[in-house]
C-alpha positions as CSV (number, residue, x, y, z in Angstrom):
1,D,0.0,-0.2,-0.3
2,R,3.0,2.0,0.3
3,D,4.0,1.6,-3.2
4,A,0.6,3.2,-4.4
5,A,0.4,5.7,-1.4
6,A,3.4,7.1,-2.5
7,L,3.1,6.6,-6.9
8,I,-0.5,9.2,-6.2
9,R,2.2,11.6,-4.5
10,S,4.7,11.2,-6.8
11,I,3.1,12.9,-9.7
12,R,3.9,16.1,-10.6
13,T,0.3,17.3,-10.2
14,A,-0.6,15.7,-6.8
15,P,-0.7,19.1,-5.0
16,L,-4.1,19.3,-7.7
17,L,-5.7,16.3,-5.1
18,F,-4.0,17.7,-2.0
19,G,-6.2,21.0,-1.8
20,W,-3.9,23.4,-4.1
21,R,-5.3,26.7,-3.7
22,G,-7.6,26.3,-1.3
23,S,-9.7,23.9,-3.5
24,D,-11.3,20.8,-1.5
25,P,-9.1,17.6,-1.6
26,V,-10.0,14.3,-3.3
27,D,-10.0,10.8,-1.4
28,T,-6.4,10.2,-2.4
29,R,-7.4,6.2,0.0
30,A,-10.0,5.5,-2.7
31,L,-7.7,6.3,-6.0
32,E,-4.7,3.9,-3.5
33,E,-7.8,0.7,-3.2
34,L,-8.4,1.3,-6.7
35,L,-4.3,0.6,-7.6
36,L,-4.1,-2.0,-5.7
37,R,-6.7,-3.6,-6.5
38,L,-5.6,-3.5,-10.1
39,S,-2.9,-4.5,-9.3
40,R,-3.8,-7.6,-7.7
41,L,-5.6,-8.6,-10.5
42,V,-3.3,-8.5,-12.5
43,D,-1.1,-10.5,-10.3
44,D,-4.0,-13.3,-9.8
45,H,-5.3,-12.8,-13.6
46,P,-1.7,-12.8,-15.4
47,E,-4.3,-13.1,-18.8
48,V,-4.9,-9.8,-18.2
49,V,-2.7,-8.5,-20.3
50,G,-3.9,-4.5,-20.3
51,V,-6.3,-2.7,-18.3
52,S,-7.2,0.9,-19.6
53,L,-9.4,3.3,-16.9
54,E,-10.5,6.7,-18.1
55,P,-11.3,8.8,-17.1
56,V,-11.2,7.9,-13.9
57,V,-12.8,11.2,-11.1
58,V,-12.3,11.2,-8.4
59,A,-14.3,13.4,-5.9
60,T,-14.1,13.8,-1.9
61,E,-15.8,10.6,-1.4
62,G,-14.9,8.3,-3.4
63,L,-14.1,7.9,-7.4
64,S,-16.2,7.0,-10.1
65,V,-14.2,5.0,-13.7
66,L,-16.8,6.3,-16.2
67,S,-15.4,4.3,-19.1
68,A,-13.0,0.5,-18.6
69,T,-11.8,-1.7,-20.9
70,V,-9.6,-5.0,-20.6
71,R,-7.6,-6.3,-23.0
72,V,-7.2,-10.6,-22.2
73,A,-4.2,-12.7,-24.2
74,H,-2.8,-15.6,-23.6
75,P,0.3,-14.7,-20.5
76,P,2.9,-13.1,-21.5
77,A,6.0,-15.4,-19.8
78,R,7.2,-14.2,-16.8
79,S,10.6,-13.8,-16.0
80,D,10.5,-13.0,-12.0
81,L,9.7,-14.9,-9.5
82,G,9.6,-12.8,-6.2
83,P,6.8,-10.0,-5.9
84,R,6.6,-7.3,-8.4
85,T,6.2,-2.9,-7.0
86,L,4.9,-0.6,-8.5
87,P,7.8,1.3,-10.7
88,S,9.0,4.9,-9.1
89,Y,8.5,8.1,-11.8
């Protein structure tokens, strides 16, 4: 869960999520939960080779995914056998 929190805070526009210039902060915990669930989906189902969520609307309480596309194919061969982490940008 720390990886998801760090990923959200690492993007250049992160200040907009946390109440920039007097605006209300959004529910970043819901966004973190979405990232964690997507990660779990891909780990549990290797045949999922792509997920596109556009747009994701994050409100002060909760979020909505307005469109989702999931690509399914034969699972690619994994060369790593250990746990995976989210990349840091």
